[in-house]
N, C-alpha and C positions, 0 to 999 in steps of 0.2 A: 116214681120214687117217693112222692109226697105220702101216698097211702102206706107204703112200707114203713116210713118214719113214724107216721101216726099209729100204725098197728104195733110197732115196737115200743113206742111210748106207752100205749095202753097196757101192753103186756107187763112192762117194767113197773108201771104205777100200781097195777093190780097186785103184783108180787110184793111190792113194798107195803101195800095196804094189808095183805094177807099176813105179812110178818110184823105188822103193827109198827112200822118204821115211820116216824113223823119228824119233820114235816114231809108230806107225801109229794115229793118231786124227784126228778131225775137229773143228775149232774151231767153236764155236757161230756165230760171225760168218759163216764160210764156208757152213755149213748154212743159215743164214737167207738168204744171197744165192742159194743154189741153189733154195730153196723160197720164192721171192718171192710166189707166189700165195697162200700161207698167212699169215694175220694173225699178227704176232709174238706177241701174247698167247695165241692158240690154239696156236701152235707151242710156246711155253714150257709151257703147261698139258699138252699131249700128251706132251712130253718128260718132264715130271714123272711122268705116269702110267706111261710106259714104264720110267722109273727105279724107281718103286715096284714094278712087276711084275718087276723084275730082268731086263728085256730089254736094257737098255743100262747102261753104266757112265758116270759123269760125274765130273769133278773140276775143280779150279782150275789154271790156268796163271798166269803172271805177269800177263798182260793180258786173259785171256779164260777161257772154260770149254771143256774138251775133252769129247768124247763119243765112245764107241766101243761096239760091240756086245759082249755078254757072250761070244759065241763068235767073237770077231774073229780075223782071219787070223793 
């Protein structure tokens, strides 16, 4: 599941970069929509593990949480 989340994040970040959308990060709500097949609790738990492993960065926006890969574009 971790690799599926990482691959989806990479795809979404590259798409944002291609569209020149800045800052280049993915909102949690958009990731959750993209990965509908994953239970939201499992998604949060796995994202927490990826964050603790320093694979992803995460932080707060005004209305949501942003996520990006450590080696983001």
